[in-house]
Each structure stands twice: as C-alpha cells, then as structure tokens.
C-alpha positions in Angstrom: -5.7 2.6 30.4 -3.6 1.3 27.6 -1.7 3.3 24.9 -1.1 2.0 21.5 2.5 2.6 20.4 3.6 1.9 16.9 6.4 2.3 14.4 6.2 1.9 10.7 8.3 2.0 7.5 7.8 1.8 3.8 9.5 0.0 0.9 11.7 2.0 -1.5 10.0 4.1 -4.2 10.3 7.2 -6.3 8.3 10.4 -6.2 7.5 13.1 -8.8 8.9 16.1 -6.9 11.4 15.4 -4.1 11.4 18.9 -2.6 7.6 19.1 -2.4 7.4 15.5 -1.1 10.0 16.1 1.7 8.2 19.4 2.6 4.9 17.4 2.9 6.6 14.7 5.0 8.2 17.3 7.4 4.7 18.7 8.2 3.7 15.2 9.3 6.9 14.3 11.3 7.7 11.5 8.8 11.4 10.9 8.0 12.4 10.5 4.3 15.4 8.1 4.1 17.3 7.8 0.8 18.5 4.3 -0.3 22.0 5.3 -1.1 24.1 7.7 -3.0 24.1 5.3 -5.9 20.3 5.3 -6.1 19.4 9.0 -5.5 15.8 8.6 -6.8 14.7 5.9 -4.4 13.6 6.8 -0.9 11.8 5.1 2.0 9.6 6.5 4.7 10.2 6.0 8.5 7.5 6.7 11.0 8.5 7.0 14.6 4.9 7.3 15.9 3.1 5.1 13.3 1.2 6.3 10.2 -0.3 9.8 10.8 -4.1 10.1 10.7 -4.3 13.8 11.4 -2.3 16.9 10.8 -2.0 20.2 12.7 -3.5 23.3 11.0 -1.5 26.4 11.9 -4.4 28.7 10.9 -7.1 27.1 13.0 -4.6 25.7 15.6 -6.4 22.4 15.6 -6.0 18.9 14.3 -7.6 17.9 11.0 -8.3 14.5 9.5 -5.7 13.4 7.0 -6.0 11.1 4.0 -2.4 10.0 4.3 -2.5 7.2 1.7 -4.4 9.4 -0.8 -1.9 12.2 -0.4 1.0 9.8 -0.6 -0.3 8.3 -3.8 -0.5 11.8 -5.4 3.2 12.1 -5.0 4.2 8.8 -6.6 5.6 8.5 -10.1 3.3 6.4 -12.4 4.0 2.7 -11.9 5.5 3.2 -8.4 4.0 1.5 -5.3 4.4 2.4 -1.7 4.0 -0.4 0.8 3.8 0.6 4.5 4.3 -1.9 7.3 3.3 -1.1 10.8 4.2 -2.8 14.0 2.8 -1.9 17.4 1.8 -2.9 20.8 -0.4 -1.9 23.7 1.4 -0.3 26.6 -0.1 -0.4 30.1 2.0 2.2 32.0 0.0 1.9 35.2 0.8 -1.8 35.6 4.6 -1.3 35.6 5.1 1.5 38.0 
C-alpha cells in the first residue's frame, strides 16, 4: 500500500488579527513564518504534512472536516491573496525494506 507524503507553503500575505491567526494555525500544525523584521506584517505558511483537510475536536475526541481555504480567507486583509503550493509523492514503504 502506498502513502501520499506532501509538503506545502504559501506566498507572503497579511492577516487582520495576527494573534488570532497564529492561534488558528497552531491548532492545525501549520507554521507561520514572518518575512523579516523589516516587514513585520507579512507572513507565509509552511505545511510539514501538506494542507490539512480535517482538525481534531477536543470535545468529541474525533476528527472533523475542515474548510481550510474558507477559514484562511476569513483571516485575510481585504485585497490580500494567499497562494498555496503543494508538492508530494507516493511512498511505497513495503518495496524498500
């Protein structure tokens, strides 16, 4: 059986409320990366495991479907665009043992 392994990142953009945005990202295991100290308002997203499609609900202790792109759009400042690029591959662990 094959596993799909992916990483992803975004372009640089600005959000309405940085503390609320970073809190949302931390619940999804998405890293927020600032551009530089000279551009404190611009950030990029780094995804170690690809773009999330579900999130863990502490109350129900179960995974729930996630509208990642819709939720991301709600954090953007008007006129900002977030572009996410994904790169992945199929891994066949049984073939390489």
